[in-house]
C-alpha positions in Angstrom: 68.0 106.2 55.3 69.9 106.6 58.6 68.0 106.9 61.8 69.3 109.3 64.4 68.8 108.7 68.1 68.3 112.0 70.0 69.5 112.4 73.5 68.6 115.0 76.1 71.5 116.6 77.9 71.4 118.9 81.0 74.0 121.6 80.5 75.0 124.7 82.5 75.7 128.0 80.9 76.6 130.9 83.3 75.4 128.8 86.2 72.0 128.2 84.7 70.7 124.8 83.8 69.3 124.0 80.4 68.0 120.8 78.9 69.0 120.4 75.2 68.2 117.6 72.8 70.7 116.6 70.0 71.5 113.6 67.9 73.6 111.1 70.0 76.5 111.3 67.5 76.7 115.1 68.1 76.7 114.9 71.9 80.4 115.6 72.3 80.4 118.5 69.9 77.4 120.0 71.7 79.2 119.7 75.0 82.2 121.5 73.5 80.0 124.2 72.1 78.4 124.7 75.6 81.8 124.9 77.2 83.0 127.4 74.6 79.8 129.6 74.9 80.0 129.5 78.7 83.6 130.7 78.6 82.9 133.5 76.1 79.9 134.7 78.1 81.9 134.7 81.4 84.7 136.7 79.7 82.2 139.3 78.6 80.6 139.4 82.0 83.9 139.6 83.8 85.0 142.6 81.7 82.1 144.4 83.3 80.9 146.4 80.3 77.8 144.4 79.5 75.1 143.7 82.2 72.3 141.2 82.0 72.3 137.6 80.8 70.4 138.4 77.6 72.8 141.1 76.6 75.8 139.0 77.4 74.3 136.1 75.3 73.8 138.4 72.4 77.3 139.9 72.6 78.8 136.4 72.8 76.7 135.3 69.8 77.9 138.3 67.8 81.6 137.8 68.9 81.5 134.1 68.0 79.8 134.7 64.7 82.3 137.4 63.8 85.2 135.1 64.7 83.6 132.3 62.6 83.0 134.4 59.6 86.5 135.9 59.8 88.0 132.4 59.9 85.8 130.8 57.3 83.7 132.6 54.7 80.1 131.4 54.8 78.1 130.5 51.7 74.5 131.4 52.5 73.3 128.6 50.3 75.3 125.9 52.1 72.9 123.6 53.8 75.4 122.6 56.5 76.1 126.1 57.6 72.4 127.0 57.7 71.8 123.9 59.9 74.6 124.9 62.3 73.3 128.5 62.5 69.8 127.1 63.1 71.1 125.0 66.0 72.9 128.0 67.5 69.7 130.1 67.3 67.7 127.2 69.0 70.3 127.1 71.8 70.1 130.9 72.2 66.3 130.7 72.2 66.3 128.0 74.9 68.8 129.9 77.0 66.9 133.1 76.8 63.4 131.7 77.2 63.4 131.9 81.1 64.2 135.6 80.7 60.7 136.2 79.3 59.2 135.3 82.7 61.3 137.8 84.6 59.5 140.9 83.3 
């Protein structure tokens, strides 16, 4: 049985700070994912067709998912893919949670 050490990272997406926990060995890949997501969300915002952080996040998630599925077919029974999608959903939930307090 391997033991994983979790670390907490402070990351910025679209100028907003978020604290995210991940296994220490996945730290670098999480930082790459944050950079990629931030870039995609800024591209969507800069094109000016989508307004609001929540909508930008959803459009970025849809675009990234579409690109991923087009590049590599997903087997819905594949545990690794489900875990990766679960982590993406957790990141989106964490990023969007502060939005709930705005309304």
